[in-house]
C-alpha positions in Angstrom: -10.0 32.5 -6.2 -7.8 35.5 -6.2 -9.0 36.6 -3.2 -8.8 33.0 -1.5 -5.4 32.6 -3.2 -4.3 36.4 -1.5 -5.5 35.1 2.3 -3.2 31.4 1.9 -0.2 33.8 0.3 -1.1 35.7 4.3 -0.8 32.4 6.1 2.4 31.2 4.4 3.8 34.8 4.9 2.7 34.6 8.6 3.1 31.3 9.7 7.2 31.2 9.3 7.4 34.3 11.1 5.4 33.4 14.4 7.8 30.4 14.0 10.6 32.6 14.2 12.0 32.6 10.9 15.5 35.1 11.1 14.7 35.5 7.4 11.5 37.4 8.5 12.3 39.2 11.3 11.6 42.7 11.2 9.4 42.2 8.0 5.8 43.8 7.8 3.9 43.3 4.5 0.2 43.4 4.6 -0.4 43.8 1.1 -1.4 40.4 -0.8 0.8 42.3 -3.8 3.5 42.5 -1.8 3.3 39.2 0.0 3.1 37.2 -3.2 5.7 39.3 -4.8 8.2 38.1 -1.5 7.1 34.5 -2.0 6.8 34.2 -5.6 9.7 36.1 -7.1 13.3 34.6 -7.5 15.4 36.5 -4.6 18.1 35.3 -2.5 15.9 36.5 0.4 12.9 34.3 -0.6 15.7 31.5 -0.6 16.7 32.5 3.0 12.4 31.4 3.8 12.6 28.4 1.6 16.0 27.2 3.4 14.8 27.9 6.8 10.9 25.9 6.3 13.2 22.8 4.7 15.9 23.5 7.9 12.9 23.1 10.4 11.1 20.1 8.4 14.1 18.2 8.3 16.9 19.4 10.8 19.5 17.2 9.3 19.8 20.1 6.7 20.9 22.4 8.9 24.7 21.1 9.3 25.0 20.5 5.7 23.7 24.0 5.0 26.1 25.6 7.4 29.0 24.1 5.3 27.9 25.9 2.5 29.0 29.4 0.8 25.8 31.6 0.9 26.9 33.1 -2.8 29.3 30.5 -4.3 27.8 27.4 -3.5 23.8 28.9 -3.7 23.6 25.7 -6.5 23.9 23.3 -3.7 21.6 24.3 -1.4 19.1 24.7 -4.2 19.8 21.3 -4.9 19.4 19.8 -1.6 16.0 21.5 -0.9 15.0 19.9 -4.2 15.7 16.4 -2.8 13.7 16.9 0.0 10.8 18.2 -1.4 11.3 15.2 -4.0 11.6 12.9 -0.8 8.5 14.1 0.7 6.8 13.5 -2.9 6.4 17.3 -3.9 7.8 18.0 -6.7 9.8 16.0 -9.2 13.7 15.5 -8.5 15.0 17.6 -11.4 12.4 21.0 -10.3 15.2 23.8 -9.6 12.7 26.4 -10.9 10.6 25.4 -8.1 12.5 26.0 -5.5 14.4 29.5 -7.8 11.1 31.0 -7.7 10.6 30.7 -11.5 7.6 28.3 -11.4 3.8 29.4 -11.6 2.9 31.1 -8.2 0.1 28.6 -7.9 2.6 25.6 -8.1 4.7 27.4 -5.7 2.0 28.7 -3.5 1.1 24.7 -3.1 5.0 23.3 -2.4 4.7 26.3 0.4 1.8 25.1 2.1 2.5 21.5 2.1 5.8 21.9 3.1 5.2 23.8 6.2 2.0 20.9 6.8 4.8 18.9 7.3 6.8 20.7 9.7 7.5 18.7 13.1 5.4 19.0 15.6 8.2 20.3 18.2 8.6 23.1 16.1 5.4 24.6 16.9 5.6 24.7 20.6 7.0 27.7 19.8 3.4 29.4 18.7 2.0 28.4 22.4 2.3 32.1 23.6 0.0 33.2 19.9 -2.7 30.3 20.0 -5.3 33.3 20.3 -3.9 35.4 17.5 -3.6 32.4 15.1 -7.0 31.9 16.0 -8.4 35.0 14.8 -6.2 34.7 11.9 -7.3 31.7 10.9 -11.8 33.0 11.4 -10.1 35.7 9.5 -9.0 33.8 6.6 -12.5 31.6 6.5 -14.1 34.5 6.3 -12.9 35.7 3.3 -14.8 33.2 1.0 -18.6 32.7 0.4 -18.6 29.0 1.5 -18.3 29.1 4.7 -20.4 25.7 5.4 -18.3 24.0 3.0 -15.1 25.0 5.0 -16.9 23.8 8.1 -17.8 20.6 6.6 -14.2 20.3 5.6 -13.1 20.9 9.0 -15.9 18.7 10.5 -13.7 15.7 7.9 -10.4 16.9 8.7 -10.8 16.0 12.3 -12.2 12.7 11.5 -9.3 12.2 9.4 -7.1 13.5 12.4 -8.4 11.0 14.8 -8.2 8.1 12.3 -4.7 8.7 12.0 -4.0 9.1 15.7 -5.6 5.6 16.0 -3.3 4.1 13.0 -0.2 5.8 14.8 -1.0 3.6 17.9 -1.4 0.7 15.7 2.2 1.4 13.9 4.8 1.2 16.3 7.6 1.8 13.3 6.0 5.6 13.7 6.4 6.0 17.4 10.0 6.7 17.3 13.0 4.1 18.1 15.1 5.0 21.2 18.1 2.6 19.9 20.0 5.6 17.5 19.5 8.9 15.6 18.9 7.2 12.5 15.8 5.3 13.5 13.9 8.4 15.2 14.9 9.9 12.0 13.3 7.4 9.3 10.6 7.3 12.1 9.9 11.4 11.6 10.3 10.8 7.5 8.0 8.1 7.7 5.1 10.2 9.8 5.6 13.3 7.4 5.2 11.4 4.5 2.2 9.6 5.6 0.8 13.1 6.6 1.8 14.4 3.1 -0.3 11.3 1.5 -3.1 12.2 3.4 -3.0 15.6 2.3 -3.3 14.5 -1.3 -5.7 11.9 -1.0 -8.0 14.5 0.4 -7.5 16.9 -2.4 -8.5 14.1 -5.0 -11.4 13.0 -3.2 -12.2 17.2 -3.5 -11.5 17.4 -7.1 -13.1 13.8 -7.7 -16.4 15.5 -5.9 -16.4 18.3 -8.3 -15.6 16.5 -11.7 -18.8 14.3 -10.4 -21.0 17.0 -9.4 -19.7 18.7 -12.8 -19.6 16.4 -15.4 -20.1 12.7 -14.6 -23.5 12.8 -12.7 -25.7 13.5 -15.7 -24.6 10.3 -17.0 -24.7 8.0 -14.0 -28.4 9.3 -13.3 -29.6 7.8 -16.9 -31.9 4.8 -16.8 -31.0 1.2 -16.6 -31.1 -0.3 -19.8 -34.3 -2.6 -20.9 -33.1 -6.0 -21.2 -34.7 -7.9 -24.4 -37.4 -10.2 -23.4 -36.5 -13.1 -25.7 -33.7 -13.9 -23.1 -35.7 -16.5 -21.4 -36.4 -17.8 -24.9 -33.1 -18.3 -25.9 -32.2 -20.0 -22.8 -35.0 -22.7 -22.9 -33.9 -23.2 -26.6 -30.4 -23.8 -25.8 -31.8 -26.3 -23.0 -33.8 -28.3 -25.2 -30.7 -28.3 -27.7 -28.4 -29.9 -25.0 -31.2 -32.8 -24.4 -31.3 -33.7 -28.4 -27.3 -33.9 -28.8 -27.6 -35.7 -25.9 -30.3 -38.4 -27.3 -28.2 -38.0 -30.7 -24.9 -39.4 -28.8 -27.1 -42.1 -27.2 -28.8 -43.4 -30.4 -25.3 -43.0 -32.0 -24.0 -45.4 -28.7 -26.7 -48.2 -29.1 -26.1 -48.3 -33.0 -22.6 -48.8 -32.4 -23.9 -51.4 -29.8 -25.2 -53.3 -32.4 -22.9 -53.4 -35.4 -20.3 -54.8 -32.6 -23.0 -57.3 -32.2 -24.3 -58.6 -35.3 -20.5 -58.9 -36.2 -19.7 -61.1 -33.2 -23.0 -63.2 -34.2 -21.8 -63.2 -37.9 -18.4 -64.1 -37.2 -19.5 -66.6 -34.7 -21.7 -68.4 -37.3 -18.8 -68.8 -40.0 -16.4 -70.0 -37.5 -15.3 -74.0 -37.6 -15.7 -75.4 -34.0 -15.5 -79.2 -32.8 -18.7 -80.7 -31.7 -18.2 -83.5 -29.1 -15.4 -85.2 -31.3 -17.4 -84.8 -35.0 -16.0 -83.3 -37.5 -15.6 -79.4 -37.8 -18.1 -77.8 -38.7 -20.0 -74.6 -38.3 -22.9 -73.5 -36.0 -25.4 -73.1 -39.0 -24.8 -76.5 -40.3 -24.6 -78.2 -37.1 -28.0 -76.8 -35.8 -29.2 -77.9 -39.3 -27.7 -81.5 -38.5 -29.4 -81.5 -35.2 -32.6 -80.6 -36.9 -32.6 -83.3 -39.4 -32.0 -85.8 -36.6 -34.8 -84.4 -34.5 -37.1 -85.2 -37.5 -35.4 -88.6 -38.0 -36.5 -89.6 -34.1 -39.8 -87.8 -34.7 -40.6 -89.5 -37.4 -39.7 -92.7 -35.9 -41.7 -92.2 -33.0 -44.4 -91.4 -34.7 -44.5 -94.6 -36.6 -44.0 -97.3 -33.7 -46.9 -95.5 -32.0 -49.2 -96.1 -35.0 -48.3 -99.8 -35.4 
């Protein structure tokens, strides 16, 4: 890991130099220790380099920084660079130690690497004469790690992601810039830089998750599926039969209630006195008894008349 960090530190040192950073003119360092001391130790030289990178990322800062006195108002410049890093979601709003060079080297390296990744494309035109040198340097940087196959696969993934981003950029008109004014163009450039940064962070999160999955989570995910109890269908059948029993009981309760209502109605009808064709008031049982007696009398008279 220290060897790989030294290679990235060399890239962070040479890249602004090839872009024409004035603070790096005439500075020739080859040892990784010297480069890291320049980039990650507090000094005015380091602040000049970082100031140039911030201005390259967001050119309107040039006018703001040029109006400040270099010695007495350096704190204002530092706060301006912190604000830029915060707007690009690279650091906290109060992370002054990161800009001053007092944070850990790994954190500073990550910050500088991501900050240079969002330098607008027009600033990269200065490298047109040294494309072959950059390619050879990139190949040398890749050869410093033993994971060449992994890096090649990552490069292919980045190319696919870049193609997908270009497709998204073509679909998002607000990222193309607007000729209506400088503010719209500035907002478009900031949105594009933020999108690049988000995609870069997302890719790093995916890589970190893949490592955690392979080292810690995979052994838990490969466990056999739990065995289900064979009593499940039996419980389902018992539940179904209980529901049917409840329905039967509810039906019987309704029949019983209806029968009681009918009996009450009949009893009330038997006890109620009504008029029967102008006769005296009588209940239904007494009227039936009267009719039965009349029927017997008539039947006796008819029987006697037939006998005589």
